[in-house]
All heavy atoms as a GROMACS GRO file, in nm:
protein
  646
    1MET      N    1   9.873  12.371  10.880
    1MET     CA    2   9.737  12.380  10.920
    1MET      C    3   9.701  12.259  11.004
    1MET      O    4   9.750  12.146  10.987
    1MET     CB    5   9.647  12.384  10.799
    1MET     CG    6   9.666  12.510  10.718
    1MET     SD    7   9.548  12.505  10.573
    1MET     CE    8   9.624  12.630  10.474
    2ALA      N    9   9.609  12.276  11.090
    2ALA     CA   10   9.570  12.170  11.186
    2ALA      C   11   9.504  12.052  11.117
    2ALA      O   12   9.510  11.942  11.163
    2ALA     CB   13   9.477  12.227  11.288
    3ASN      N   14   9.444  12.074  10.999
    3ASN     CA   15   9.373  11.965  10.938
    3ASN      C   16   9.459  11.882  10.839
    3ASN      O   17   9.416  11.797  10.773
    3ASN     CB   18   9.253  12.022  10.852
    3ASN     CG   19   9.295  12.124  10.748
    3ASN    OD1   20   9.413  12.146  10.730
    3ASN    ND2   21   9.198  12.177  10.684
    4GLY      N   22   9.592  11.907  10.843
    4GLY     CA   23   9.681  11.833  10.756
    4GLY      C   24   9.701  11.887  10.614
    4GLY      O   25   9.763  11.826  10.534
    5TRP      N   26   9.639  12.001  10.587
    5TRP     CA   27   9.653  12.064  10.459
    5TRP      C   28   9.779  12.151  10.458
    5TRP      O   29   9.815  12.212  10.558
    5TRP     CB   30   9.535  12.158  10.428
    5TRP     CG   31   9.405  12.078  10.402
    5TRP    CD1   32   9.385  11.944  10.423
    5TRP    CD2   33   9.282  12.137  10.360
    5TRP    NE1   34   9.251  11.915  10.394
    5TRP    CE2   35   9.190  12.026  10.356
    5TRP    CE3   36   9.243  12.264  10.326
    5TRP    CZ2   37   9.057  12.048  10.313
    5TRP    CZ3   38   9.110  12.278  10.283
    5TRP    CH2   39   9.021  12.176  10.279
    6ARG      N   40   9.846  12.151  10.343
    6ARG     CA   41   9.972  12.222  10.328
    6ARG      C   42   9.971  12.302  10.200
    6ARG      O   43   9.907  12.266  10.104
    6ARG     CB   44  10.098  12.132  10.323
    6ARG     CG   45  10.113  12.036  10.438
    6ARG     CD   46  10.173  12.113  10.556
    6ARG     NE   47  10.193  12.021  10.669
    6ARG     CZ   48  10.106  12.019  10.773
    6ARG    NH1   49  10.006  12.098  10.783
    6ARG    NH2   50  10.127  11.936  10.871
    7SER      N   51  10.040  12.416  10.205
    7SER     CA   52  10.048  12.496  10.086
    7SER      C   53  10.155  12.436   9.991
    7SER      O   54  10.234  12.357  10.032
    7SER     CB   55  10.090  12.640  10.123
    7SER     OG   56  10.226  12.641  10.170
    8LYS      N   57  10.152  12.486   9.871
    8LYS     CA   58  10.251  12.446   9.771
    8LYS      C   59  10.395  12.471   9.825
    8LYS      O   60  10.481  12.380   9.817
    8LYS     CB   61  10.231  12.525   9.642
    8LYS     CG   62  10.342  12.508   9.542
    8LYS     CD   63  10.311  12.597   9.417
    8LYS     CE   64  10.417  12.584   9.314
    8LYS     NZ   65  10.386  12.661   9.193
    9GLU      N   66  10.419  12.586   9.885
    9GLU     CA   67  10.544  12.625   9.937
    9GLU      C   68  10.592  12.531  10.049
    9GLU      O   69  10.707  12.491  10.056
    9GLU     CB   70  10.542  12.768   9.982
    9GLU     CG   71  10.537  12.873   9.869
    9GLU     CD   72  10.391  12.882   9.810
    9GLU    OE1   73  10.297  12.844   9.884
    9GLU    OE2   74  10.383  12.927   9.696
   10GLU      N   75  10.496  12.494  10.134
   10GLU     CA   76  10.522  12.401  10.242
   10GLU      C   77  10.560  12.266  10.193
   10GLU      O   78  10.663  12.204  10.246
   10GLU     CB   79  10.406  12.396  10.343
   10GLU     CG   80  10.386  12.522  10.422
   10GLU     CD   81  10.258  12.515  10.500
   10GLU    OE1   82  10.154  12.465  10.454
   10GLU    OE2   83  10.254  12.564  10.620
   11ILE      N   84  10.494  12.216  10.096
   11ILE     CA   85  10.515  12.081  10.043
   11ILE      C   86  10.653  12.082   9.970
   11ILE      O   87  10.736  11.992   9.992
   11ILE     CB   88  10.406  12.036   9.943
   11ILE    CG1   89  10.276  12.011  10.020
   11ILE    CG2   90  10.450  11.914   9.861
   11ILE    CD1   91  10.278  11.889  10.110
   12LYS      N   92  10.680  12.184   9.896
   12LYS     CA   93  10.808  12.195   9.827
   12LYS      C   94  10.924  12.195   9.925
   12LYS      O   95  11.023  12.127   9.910
   12LYS     CB   96  10.816  12.320   9.736
   12LYS     CG   97  10.741  12.306   9.611
   12LYS     CD   98  10.735  12.433   9.529
   12LYS     CE   99  10.870  12.489   9.494
   12LYS     NZ  100  10.867  12.614   9.415
   13ALA      N  101  10.911  12.270  10.034
   13ALA     CA  102  11.016  12.279  10.135
   13ALA      C  103  11.030  12.148  10.212
   13ALA      O  104  11.144  12.096  10.227
   13ALA     CB  105  10.990  12.394  10.231
   14GLU      N  106  10.916  12.091  10.252
   14GLU     CA  107  10.921  11.971  10.333
   14GLU      C  108  10.976  11.848  10.254
   14GLU      O  109  11.046  11.767  10.306
   14GLU     CB  110  10.777  11.938  10.385
   14GLU     CG  111  10.778  11.824  10.492
   14GLU     CD  112  10.647  11.810  10.560
   14GLU    OE1  113  10.578  11.917  10.578
   14GLU    OE2  114  10.607  11.697  10.590
   15TYR      N  115  10.943  11.839  10.127
   15TYR     CA  116  10.980  11.725  10.052
   15TYR      C  117  11.110  11.752   9.964
   15TYR      O  118  11.154  11.664   9.892
   15TYR     CB  119  10.864  11.674   9.958
   15TYR     CG  120  10.751  11.613  10.035
   15TYR    CD1  121  10.654  11.696  10.095
   15TYR    CD2  122  10.745  11.477  10.059
   15TYR    CE1  123  10.552  11.644  10.170
   15TYR    CE2  124  10.643  11.422  10.135
   15TYR     CZ  125  10.545  11.504  10.187
   15TYR     OH  126  10.443  11.452  10.266
   16GLY      N  127  11.157  11.872   9.968
   16GLY     CA  128  11.282  11.910   9.889
   16GLY      C  129  11.249  11.913   9.741
   16GLY      O  130  11.345  11.881   9.664
   17TYR      N  131  11.130  11.947   9.703
   17TYR     CA  132  11.093  11.953   9.557
   17TYR      C  133  11.135  12.084   9.491
   17TYR      O  134  11.116  12.186   9.555
   17TYR     CB  135  10.946  11.939   9.544
   17TYR     CG  136  10.880  11.804   9.572
   17TYR    CD1  137  10.740  11.794   9.582
   17TYR    CD2  138  10.955  11.689   9.588
   17TYR    CE1  139  10.685  11.672   9.611
   17TYR    CE2  140  10.901  11.565   9.610
   17TYR     CZ  141  10.761  11.561   9.617
   17TYR     OH  142  10.699  11.435   9.648
   18SER      N  143  11.185  12.071   9.372
   18SER     CA  144  11.198  12.191   9.288
   18SER      C  145  11.058  12.223   9.232
   18SER      O  146  10.967  12.143   9.242
   18SER     CB  147  11.297  12.161   9.177
   18SER     OG  148  11.240  12.067   9.085
   19GLU      N  149  11.048  12.333   9.161
   19GLU     CA  150  10.923  12.370   9.101
   19GLU      C  151  10.882  12.264   8.999
   19GLU      O  152  10.759  12.222   8.993
   19GLU     CB  153  10.937  12.506   9.028
   19GLU     CG  154  10.808  12.556   8.975
   19GLU     CD  155  10.704  12.601   9.076
   19GLU    OE1  156  10.740  12.631   9.191
   19GLU    OE2  157  10.585  12.613   9.037
   20GLY      N  158  10.978  12.215   8.919
   20GLY     CA  159  10.944  12.116   8.819
   20GLY      C  160  10.901  11.986   8.878
   20GLY      O  161  10.804  11.922   8.833
   21THR      N  162  10.969  11.939   8.984
   21THR     CA  163  10.933  11.815   9.049
   21THR      C  164  10.794  11.825   9.115
   21THR      O  165  10.714  11.736   9.104
   21THR     CB  166  11.039  11.775   9.154
   21THR    OG1  167  11.160  11.754   9.088
   21THR    CG2  168  10.998  11.647   9.227
   22PHE      N  169  10.776  11.939   9.181
   22PHE     CA  170  10.641  11.962   9.243
   22PHE      C  171  10.530  11.950   9.137
   22PHE      O  172  10.432  11.879   9.151
   22PHE     CB  173  10.634  12.101   9.310
   22PHE     CG  174  10.496  12.128   9.364
   22PHE    CD1  175  10.458  12.083   9.485
   22PHE    CD2  176  10.413  12.208   9.287
   22PHE    CE1  177  10.332  12.105   9.536
   22PHE    CE2  178  10.278  12.237   9.333
   22PHE     CZ  179  10.242  12.188   9.458
   23ASN      N  180  10.550  12.022   9.024
   23ASN     CA  181  10.444  12.015   8.917
   23ASN      C  182  10.426  11.877   8.858
   23ASN      O  183  10.312  11.834   8.838
   23ASN     CB  184  10.481  12.117   8.809
   23ASN     CG  185  10.463  12.257   8.853
   23ASN    OD1  186  10.379  12.290   8.938
   23ASN    ND2  187  10.540  12.351   8.798
   24ALA      N  188  10.531  11.804   8.842
   24ALA     CA  189  10.523  11.670   8.789
   24ALA      C  190  10.447  11.579   8.885
   24ALA      O  191  10.360  11.499   8.845
   24ALA     CB  192  10.666  11.607   8.762
   25ARG      N  193  10.480  11.590   9.020
   25ARG     CA  194  10.411  11.509   9.118
   25ARG      C  195  10.269  11.540   9.125
   25ARG      O  196  10.174  11.452   9.140
   25ARG     CB  197  10.470  11.519   9.257
   25ARG     CG  198  10.612  11.466   9.275
   25ARG     CD  199  10.619  11.314   9.258
   25ARG     NE  200  10.753  11.274   9.284
   25ARG     CZ  201  10.851  11.275   9.193
   25ARG    NH1  202  10.826  11.323   9.075
   25ARG    NH2  203  10.972  11.232   9.216
   26MET      N  204  10.232  11.671   9.116
   26MET     CA  205  10.093  11.715   9.130
   26MET      C  206  10.012  11.661   9.004
   26MET      O  207   9.899  11.618   9.015
   26MET     CB  208  10.080  11.870   9.140
   26MET     CG  209  10.130  11.920   9.276
   26MET     SD  210  10.039  11.852   9.419
   26MET     CE  211  10.167  11.748   9.488
   27ASN      N  212  10.074  11.670   8.888
   27ASN     CA  213  10.003  11.624   8.768
   27ASN      C  214   9.985  11.474   8.772
   27ASN      O  215   9.878  11.421   8.739
   27ASN     CB  216  10.087  11.660   8.641
   27ASN     CG  217  10.083  11.803   8.608
   27ASN    OD1  218   9.984  11.872   8.638
   27ASN    ND2  219  10.182  11.853   8.546
   28GLU      N  220  10.083  11.398   8.826
   28GLU     CA  221  10.068  11.250   8.837
   28GLU      C  222   9.960  11.220   8.940
   28GLU      O  223   9.877  11.132   8.924
   28GLU     CB  224  10.199  11.192   8.880
   28GLU     CG  225  10.200  11.044   8.875
   28GLU     CD  226  10.336  10.984   8.911
   28GLU    OE1  227  10.436  11.056   8.911
   28GLU    OE2  228  10.340  10.855   8.929
   29CYS      N  229   9.962  11.292   9.053
   29CYS     CA  230   9.860  11.275   9.160
   29CYS      C  231   9.718  11.304   9.105
   29CYS      O  232   9.624  11.232   9.130
   29CYS     CB  233   9.895  11.362   9.275
   29CYS     SG  234   9.788  11.338   9.419
   30TYR      N  235   9.715  11.418   9.029
   30TYR     CA  236   9.579  11.461   8.979
   30TYR      C  237   9.522  11.355   8.884
   30TYR      O  238   9.397  11.344   8.875
   30TYR     CB  239   9.596  11.590   8.910
   30TYR     CG  240   9.466  11.656   8.872
   30TYR    CD1  241   9.380  11.712   8.970
   30TYR    CD2  242   9.420  11.659   8.737
   30TYR    CE1  243   9.261  11.770   8.937
   30TYR    CE2  244   9.302  11.720   8.708
   30TYR     CZ  245   9.223  11.772   8.806
   30TYR     OH  246   9.105  11.828   8.767
   31CYS      N  247   9.608  11.281   8.811
   31CYS     CA  248   9.562  11.182   8.718
   31CYS      C  249   9.542  11.041   8.782
   31CYS      O  250   9.514  10.942   8.711
   31CYS     CB  251   9.656  11.170   8.600
   31CYS     SG  252   9.660  11.320   8.499
   32SER      N  253   9.560  11.036   8.914
   32SER     CA  254   9.543  10.906   8.982
   32SER      C  255   9.416  10.898   9.066
   32SER      O  256   9.337  10.992   9.061
   32SER     CB  257   9.667  10.886   9.076
   32SER     OG  258   9.651  10.971   9.188
   33ASP      N  259   9.401  10.790   9.128
   33ASP     CA  260   9.283  10.775   9.219
   33ASP      C  261   9.298  10.863   9.344
   33ASP      O  262   9.208  10.866   9.432
   33ASP     CB  263   9.266  10.630   9.264
   33ASP     CG  264   9.227  10.537   9.151
   33ASP    OD1  265   9.167  10.592   9.049
   33ASP    OD2  266   9.245  10.416   9.165
   34PHE      N  267   9.409  10.932   9.354
   34PHE     CA  268   9.439  11.018   9.471
   34PHE      C  269   9.423  11.167   9.440
   34PHE      O  270   9.472  11.249   9.512
   34PHE     CB  271   9.578  10.987   9.528
   34PHE     CG  272   9.595  10.843   9.571
   34PHE    CD1  273   9.639  10.747   9.481
   34PHE    CD2  274   9.560  10.804   9.699
   34PHE    CE1  275   9.649  10.615   9.518
   34PHE    CE2  276   9.578  10.675   9.739
   34PHE     CZ  277   9.617  10.579   9.649
   35ALA      N  278   9.350  11.193   9.333
   35ALA     CA  279   9.334  11.336   9.293
   35ALA      C  280   9.272  11.422   9.399
   35ALA      O  281   9.298  11.547   9.403
   35ALA     CB  282   9.248  11.340   9.162
   36ASP      N  283   9.197  11.360   9.494
   36ASP     CA  284   9.131  11.441   9.596
   36ASP      C  285   9.235  11.493   9.697
   36ASP      O  286   9.202  11.572   9.787
   36ASP     CB  287   9.024  11.360   9.670
   36ASP     CG  288   9.072  11.228   9.724
   36ASP    OD1  289   9.176  11.175   9.684
   36ASP    OD2  290   9.002  11.179   9.819
   37ALA      N  291   9.361  11.455   9.683
   37ALA     CA  292   9.468  11.516   9.773
   37ALA      C  293   9.494  11.662   9.732
   37ALA      O  294   9.554  11.734   9.814
   37ALA     CB  295   9.597  11.436   9.759
   38ILE      N  296   9.453  11.699   9.611
   38ILE     CA  297   9.477  11.838   9.568
   38ILE      C  298   9.350  11.916   9.582
   38ILE      O  299   9.242  11.884   9.528
   38ILE     CB  300   9.518  11.839   9.419
   38ILE    CG1  301   9.649  11.753   9.395
   38ILE    CG2  302   9.536  11.980   9.363
   38ILE    CD1  303   9.680  11.719   9.256
   39ILE      N  304   9.358  12.017   9.664
   39ILE     CA  305   9.238  12.103   9.690
   39ILE      C  306   9.267  12.239   9.628
   39ILE      O  307   9.361  12.307   9.668
   39ILE     CB  308   9.227  12.119   9.845
   39ILE    CG1  309   9.201  11.979   9.904
   39ILE    CG2  310   9.106  12.214   9.872
   39ILE    CD1  311   9.260  11.959  10.040
   40SER      N  312   9.187  12.274   9.535
   40SER     CA  313   9.206  12.394   9.459
   40SER      C  314   9.076  12.460   9.414
   40SER      O  315   8.988  12.389   9.372
   40SER     CB  316   9.292  12.360   9.336
   40SER     OG  317   9.322  12.484   9.266
   41ASP      N  318   9.076  12.588   9.428
   41ASP     CA  319   8.958  12.661   9.383
   41ASP      C  320   8.997  12.752   9.265
   41ASP      O  321   8.915  12.836   9.223
   41ASP     CB  322   8.894  12.751   9.497
   41ASP     CG  323   8.989  12.850   9.551
   41ASP    OD1  324   9.112  12.847   9.520
   41ASP    OD2  325   8.946  12.934   9.632
   42THR      N  326   9.118  12.729   9.212
   42THR     CA  327   9.164  12.800   9.094
   42THR      C  328   9.225  12.696   8.996
   42THR      O  329   9.223  12.578   9.023
   42THR     CB  330   9.270  12.904   9.128
   42THR    OG1  331   9.387  12.832   9.175
   42THR    CG2  332   9.223  13.000   9.236
   43SER      N  333   9.275  12.746   8.890
   43SER     CA  334   9.337  12.652   8.790
   43SER      C  335   9.480  12.608   8.840
   43SER      O  336   9.537  12.524   8.775
   43SER     CB  337   9.345  12.717   8.654
   43SER     OG  338   9.428  12.833   8.663
   44LYS      N  339   9.528  12.669   8.946
   44LYS     CA  340   9.661  12.633   8.997
   44LYS      C  341   9.646  12.548   9.127
   44LYS      O  342   9.539  12.554   9.191
   44LYS     CB  343   9.745  12.755   9.026
   44LYS     CG  344   9.766  12.834   8.901
   44LYS     CD  345   9.858  12.955   8.932
   44LYS     CE  346   9.879  13.024   8.804
   44LYS     NZ  347  10.006  13.100   8.804
   45PHE      N  348   9.747  12.472   9.157
   45PHE     CA  349   9.750  12.396   9.280
   45PHE      C  350   9.763  12.491   9.400
   45PHE      O  351   9.862  12.565   9.406
   45PHE     CB  352   9.866  12.294   9.283
   45PHE     CG  353   9.868  12.205   9.167
   45PHE    CD1  354   9.969  12.215   9.075
   45PHE    CD2  355   9.771  12.112   9.148
   45PHE    CE1  356   9.978  12.128   8.964
   45PHE    CE2  357   9.774  12.025   9.038
   45PHE     CZ  358   9.874  12.036   8.944
   46SER      N  359   9.670  12.492   9.489
   46SER     CA  360   9.680  12.585   9.600
   46SER      C  361   9.705  12.518   9.738
   46SER      O  362   9.780  12.562   9.813
   46SER     CB  363   9.551  12.671   9.610
   46SER     OG  364   9.440  12.586   9.624
   47THR      N  365   9.640  12.405   9.759
   47THR     CA  366   9.652  12.337   9.883
   47THR      C  367   9.655  12.185   9.861
   47THR      O  368   9.592  12.133   9.770
   47THR     CB  369   9.531  12.370   9.975
   47THR    OG1  370   9.518  12.515   9.977
   47THR    CG2  371   9.549  12.318  10.114
   48ILE      N  372   9.731  12.121   9.948
   48ILE     CA  373   9.747  11.977   9.933
   48ILE      C  374   9.710  11.911  10.073
   48ILE      O  375   9.754  11.959  10.172
   48ILE     CB  376   9.891  11.930   9.900
   48ILE    CG1  377   9.928  11.985   9.760
   48ILE    CG2  378   9.908  11.785   9.907
   48ILE    CD1  379   9.991  12.115   9.757
   49ASP      N  380   9.625  11.812  10.064
   49ASP     CA  381   9.583  11.734  10.184
   49ASP      C  382   9.704  11.635  10.202
   49ASP      O  383   9.710  11.531  10.136
   49ASP     CB  384   9.455  11.662  10.154
   49ASP     CG  385   9.408  11.578  10.273
   49ASP    OD1  386   9.484  11.551  10.361
   49ASP    OD2  387   9.290  11.536  10.268
   50GLU      N  388   9.796  11.668  10.290
   50GLU     CA  389   9.920  11.597  10.301
   50GLU      C  390   9.896  11.446  10.341
   50GLU      O  391   9.963  11.363  10.283
   50GLU     CB  392  10.012  11.661  10.403
   50GLU     CG  393  10.150  11.597  10.399
   50GLU     CD  394  10.256  11.665  10.486
   50GLU    OE1  395  10.216  11.741  10.572
   50GLU    OE2  396  10.372  11.642  10.462
   51PRO      N  397   9.810  11.412  10.434
   51PRO     CA  398   9.792  11.269  10.463
   51PRO      C  399   9.747  11.193  10.338
   51PRO      O  400   9.796  11.084  10.314
   51PRO     CB  401   9.683  11.263  10.573
   51PRO     CG  402   9.702  11.397  10.639
   51PRO     CD  403   9.732  11.497  10.532
   52ARG      N  404   9.660  11.248  10.259
   52ARG     CA  405   9.613  11.184  10.133
   52ARG      C  406   9.724  11.181  10.034
   52ARG      O  407   9.747  11.080   9.962
   52ARG     CB  408   9.491  11.253  10.078
   52ARG     CG  409   9.432  11.192   9.959
   52ARG     CD  410   9.369  11.055   9.993
   52ARG     NE  411   9.290  11.013   9.868
   52ARG     CZ  412   9.273  10.886   9.841
   52ARG    NH1  413   9.318  10.793   9.920
   52ARG    NH2  414   9.209  10.853   9.733
   53TYR      N  415   9.804  11.287  10.028
   53TYR     CA  416   9.919  11.292   9.935
   53TYR      C  417  10.021  11.185   9.976
   53TYR      O  418  10.084  11.124   9.884
   53TYR     CB  419   9.980  11.434   9.936
   53TYR     CG  420  10.099  11.445   9.845
   53TYR    CD1  421  10.084  11.440   9.708
   53TYR    CD2  422  10.229  11.461   9.896
   53TYR    CE1  423  10.194  11.451   9.624
   53TYR    CE2  424  10.338  11.476   9.813
   53TYR     CZ  425  10.315  11.465   9.676
   53TYR     OH  426  10.426  11.473   9.594
   54GLN      N  427  10.044  11.161  10.102
   54GLN     CA  428  10.137  11.058  10.144
   54GLN      C  429  10.086  10.920  10.099
   54GLN      O  430  10.164  10.835  10.065
   54GLN     CB  431  10.154  11.068  10.292
   54GLN     CG  432  10.242  11.187  10.333
   54GLN     CD  433  10.256  11.204  10.480
   54GLN    OE1  434  10.189  11.138  10.562
   54GLN    NE2  435  10.343  11.291  10.516
   55GLN      N  436   9.954  10.900  10.099
   55GLN     CA  437   9.899  10.773  10.050
   55GLN      C  438   9.930  10.759   9.904
   55GLN      O  439   9.958  10.650   9.856
   55GLN     CB  440   9.750  10.767  10.075
   55GLN     CG  441   9.704  10.757  10.218
   55GLN     CD  442   9.555  10.767  10.231
   55GLN    OE1  443   9.482  10.810  10.145
   55GLN    NE2  444   9.511  10.723  10.351
   56PHE      N  445   9.921  10.873   9.825
   56PHE     CA  446   9.957  10.869   9.687
   56PHE      C  447  10.103  10.830   9.675
   56PHE      O  448  10.135  10.749   9.584
   56PHE     CB  449   9.931  11.009   9.622
   56PHE     CG  450  10.009  11.031   9.497
   56PHE    CD1  451   9.975  10.964   9.381
   56PHE    CD2  452  10.114  11.117   9.494
   56PHE    CE1  453  10.045  10.977   9.262
   56PHE    CE2  454  10.190  11.139   9.379
   56PHE     CZ  455  10.154  11.067   9.263
   57LEU      N  456  10.193  10.884   9.751
   57LEU     CA  457  10.334  10.859   9.741
   57LEU      C  458  10.361  10.711   9.774
   57LEU      O  459  10.444  10.646   9.707
   57LEU     CB  460  10.418  10.951   9.831
   57LEU     CG  461  10.418  11.097   9.795
   57LEU    CD1  462  10.499  11.172   9.900
   57LEU    CD2  463  10.482  11.115   9.659
   58LYS      N  464  10.294  10.654   9.870
   58LYS     CA  465  10.308  10.516   9.901
   58LYS      C  466  10.260  10.428   9.786
   58LYS      O  467  10.332  10.328   9.748
   58LYS     CB  468  10.235  10.478  10.031
   58LYS     CG  469  10.298  10.537  10.154
   58LYS     CD  470  10.215  10.506  10.274
   58LYS     CE  471  10.280  10.565  10.402
   58LYS     NZ  472  10.198  10.538  10.518
   59TRP      N  473  10.148  10.462   9.726
   59TRP     CA  474  10.098  10.390   9.606
   59TRP      C  475  10.194  10.403   9.492
   59TRP      O  476  10.227  10.302   9.426
   59TRP     CB  477   9.959  10.446   9.566
   59TRP     CG  478   9.910  10.393   9.438
   59TRP    CD1  479   9.849  10.276   9.417
   59TRP    CD2  480   9.926  10.455   9.312
   59TRP    NE1  481   9.819  10.263   9.283
   59TRP    CE2  482   9.863  10.376   9.215
   59TRP    CE3  483   9.979  10.580   9.268
   59TRP    CZ2  484   9.860  10.410   9.077
   59TRP    CZ3  485   9.974  10.613   9.133
   59TRP    CH2  486   9.914  10.528   9.044
   60ARG      N  487  10.247  10.522   9.468
   60ARG     CA  488  10.343  10.546   9.359
   60ARG      C  489  10.470  10.463   9.381
   60ARG      O  490  10.522  10.408   9.284
   60ARG     CB  491  10.378  10.701   9.355
   60ARG     CG  492  10.465  10.733   9.242
   60ARG     CD  493  10.493  10.890   9.251
   60ARG     NE  494  10.563  10.932   9.134
   60ARG     CZ  495  10.700  10.934   9.125
   60ARG    NH1  496  10.768  10.896   9.234
   60ARG    NH2  497  10.761  10.975   9.018
   61SER      N  498  10.518  10.461   9.506
   61SER     CA  499  10.633  10.378   9.539
   61SER      C  500  10.610  10.231   9.511
   61SER      O  501  10.696  10.160   9.454
   61SER     CB  502  10.669  10.397   9.680
   61SER     OG  503  10.781  10.322   9.717
   62ALA      N  504  10.495  10.178   9.546
   62ALA     CA  505  10.462  10.040   9.521
   62ALA      C  506  10.456  10.010   9.370
   62ALA      O  507  10.506   9.903   9.330
   62ALA     CB  508  10.326  10.006   9.591
   63GLN      N  509  10.408  10.102   9.291
   63GLN     CA  510  10.396  10.086   9.148
   63GLN      C  511  10.541  10.078   9.090
   63GLN      O  512  10.569   9.997   9.003
   63GLN     CB  513  10.322  10.198   9.081
   63GLN     CG  514  10.178  10.210   9.125
   63GLN     CD  515  10.101  10.078   9.106
   63GLN    OE1  516  10.100  10.017   8.999
   63GLN    NE2  517  10.041  10.027   9.217
   64LYS      N  518  10.629  10.164   9.138
   64LYS     CA  519  10.764  10.166   9.093
   64LYS      C  520  10.839  10.037   9.128
   64LYS      O  521  10.916   9.985   9.052
   64LYS     CB  522  10.840  10.285   9.152
   64LYS     CG  523  10.790  10.422   9.113
   64LYS     CD  524  10.817  10.452   8.970
   64LYS     CE  525  10.766  10.592   8.940
   64LYS     NZ  526  10.774  10.620   8.791
   65ARG      N  527  10.812   9.987   9.253
   65ARG     CA  528  10.874   9.859   9.294
   65ARG      C  529  10.827   9.746   9.204
   65ARG      O  530  10.904   9.657   9.165
   65ARG     CB  531  10.841   9.830   9.440
   65ARG     CG  532  10.933   9.900   9.537
   65ARG     CD  533  10.918   9.840   9.675
   65ARG     NE  534  10.778   9.831   9.725
   65ARG     CZ  535  10.715   9.930   9.785
   65ARG    NH1  536  10.770  10.046   9.806
   65ARG    NH2  537  10.592   9.909   9.825
   66LYS      N  538  10.697   9.743   9.174
   66LYS     CA  539  10.644   9.635   9.087
   66LYS      C  540  10.710   9.638   8.951
   66LYS      O  541  10.740   9.532   8.889
   66LYS     CB  542  10.493   9.660   9.070
   66LYS     CG  543  10.413   9.617   9.186
   66LYS     CD  544  10.265   9.634   9.156
   66LYS     CE  545  10.176   9.619   9.276
   66LYS     NZ  546  10.037   9.650   9.247
   67GLN      N  547  10.735   9.756   8.896
   67GLN     CA  548  10.802   9.768   8.770
   67GLN      C  549  10.948   9.726   8.773
   67GLN      O  550  11.001   9.680   8.676
   67GLN     CB  551  10.796   9.908   8.713
   67GLN     CG  552  10.654   9.953   8.681
   67GLN     CD  553  10.648  10.100   8.651
   67GLN    OE1  554  10.743  10.177   8.649
   67GLN    NE2  555  10.526  10.151   8.621
   68ALA      N  556  11.009   9.743   8.891
   68ALA     CA  557  11.154   9.720   8.898
   68ALA      C  558  11.188   9.576   8.937
   68ALA      O  559  11.304   9.537   8.922
   68ALA     CB  560  11.219   9.819   8.996
   69LEU      N  561  11.094   9.506   9.000
   69LEU     CA  562  11.125   9.372   9.048
   69LEU      C  563  11.150   9.276   8.934
   69LEU      O  564  11.067   9.263   8.844
   69LEU     CB  565  11.013   9.318   9.134
   69LEU     CG  566  10.992   9.380   9.270
   69LEU    CD1  567  10.867   9.327   9.338
   69LEU    CD2  568  11.116   9.366   9.361
   70PRO      N  569  11.258   9.204   8.940
   70PRO     CA  570  11.278   9.097   8.839
   70PRO      C  571  11.194   8.978   8.866
   70PRO      O  572  11.157   8.951   8.979
   70PRO     CB  573  11.427   9.067   8.855
   70PRO     CG  574  11.457   9.093   8.996
   70PRO     CD  575  11.368   9.212   9.035
   71ARG      N  576  11.156   8.906   8.764
   71ARG     CA  577  11.078   8.787   8.778
   71ARG      C  578  11.169   8.678   8.825
   71ARG      O  579  11.281   8.661   8.783
   71ARG     CB  580  11.020   8.747   8.647
   71ARG     CG  581  10.903   8.832   8.603
   71ARG     CD  582  10.834   8.783   8.479
   71ARG     NE  583  10.809   8.640   8.492
   71ARG     CZ  584  10.797   8.554   8.388
   71ARG    NH1  585  10.816   8.596   8.268
   71ARG    NH2  586  10.776   8.430   8.409
   72LEU      N  587  11.122   8.601   8.923
   72LEU     CA  588  11.198   8.489   8.972
   72LEU      C  589  11.149   8.362   8.906
   72LEU      O  590  11.030   8.338   8.887
   72LEU     CB  591  11.177   8.479   9.125
   72LEU     CG  592  11.234   8.586   9.211
   72LEU    CD1  593  11.209   8.565   9.354
   72LEU    CD2  594  11.388   8.605   9.185
   73THR      N  595  11.249   8.284   8.865
   73THR     CA  596  11.222   8.149   8.809
   73THR      C  597  11.295   8.043   8.886
   73THR      O  598  11.421   8.044   8.883
   73THR     CB  599  11.265   8.152   8.658
   73THR    OG1  600  11.207   8.262   8.592
   73THR    CG2  601  11.228   8.021   8.595
   74ARG      N  602  11.231   7.971   8.966
   74ARG     CA  603  11.284   7.863   9.048
   74ARG      C  604  11.400   7.917   9.130
   74ARG      O  605  11.510   7.861   9.131
   74ARG     CB  606  11.326   7.747   8.962
   74ARG     CG  607  11.207   7.679   8.902
   74ARG     CD  608  11.249   7.552   8.838
   74ARG     NE  609  11.130   7.501   8.770
   74ARG     CZ  610  11.126   7.395   8.693
   74ARG    NH1  611  11.241   7.325   8.670
   74ARG    NH2  612  11.019   7.354   8.637
   75GLY      N  613  11.374   8.035   9.196
   75GLY     CA  614  11.478   8.086   9.287
   75GLY      C  615  11.582   8.173   9.223
   75GLY      O  616  11.671   8.226   9.286
   76ARG      N  617  11.577   8.183   9.090
   76ARG     CA  618  11.676   8.263   9.019
   76ARG      C  619  11.609   8.372   8.938
   76ARG      O  620  11.501   8.349   8.884
   76ARG     CB  621  11.763   8.181   8.928
   76ARG     CG  622  11.847   8.079   9.015
   76ARG     CD  623  11.921   7.980   8.937
   76ARG     NE  624  11.967   8.017   8.803
   76ARG     CZ  625  12.039   7.939   8.731
   76ARG    NH1  626  12.074   7.819   8.765
   76ARG    NH2  627  12.073   7.982   8.610
   77ALA      N  628  11.670   8.486   8.928
   77ALA     CA  629  11.615   8.595   8.850
   77ALA      C  630  11.611   8.560   8.702
   77ALA      O  631  11.715   8.507   8.654
   77ALA     CB  632  11.690   8.725   8.875
   78ALA      N  633  11.501   8.585   8.639
   78ALA     CA  634  11.497   8.561   8.491
   78ALA      C  635  11.578   8.666   8.419
   78ALA      O  636  11.592   8.778   8.462
   78ALA     CB  637  11.348   8.572   8.448
   79LYS      N  638  11.639   8.625   8.309
   79LYS     CA  639  11.720   8.718   8.234
   79LYS      C  640  11.644   8.791   8.123
   79LYS      O  641  11.549   8.747   8.076
   79LYS     CB  642  11.841   8.640   8.166
   79LYS     CG  643  11.930   8.587   8.276
   79LYS     CD  644  12.046   8.516   8.216
   79LYS     CE  645  12.135   8.456   8.322
   79LYS     NZ  646  12.251   8.396   8.278
   0.00000   0.00000   0.00000
């Protein structure tokens, strides 16, 4: 769609998501500050605002990096 909205099927194909991965990402997105990326008029996910969803993915990636980074102590990783 011209406005950057994508269907569930388009997102799954473009991002290589299985049904389970798609549902997990949508649930995580829905519970975040990026919930407005999911546009739905039913109880199921129907349309995704892809530019906003990509912002969610960048935020999610930053959160994962923060969790994975070791603490540095005077130039050396803490054990």
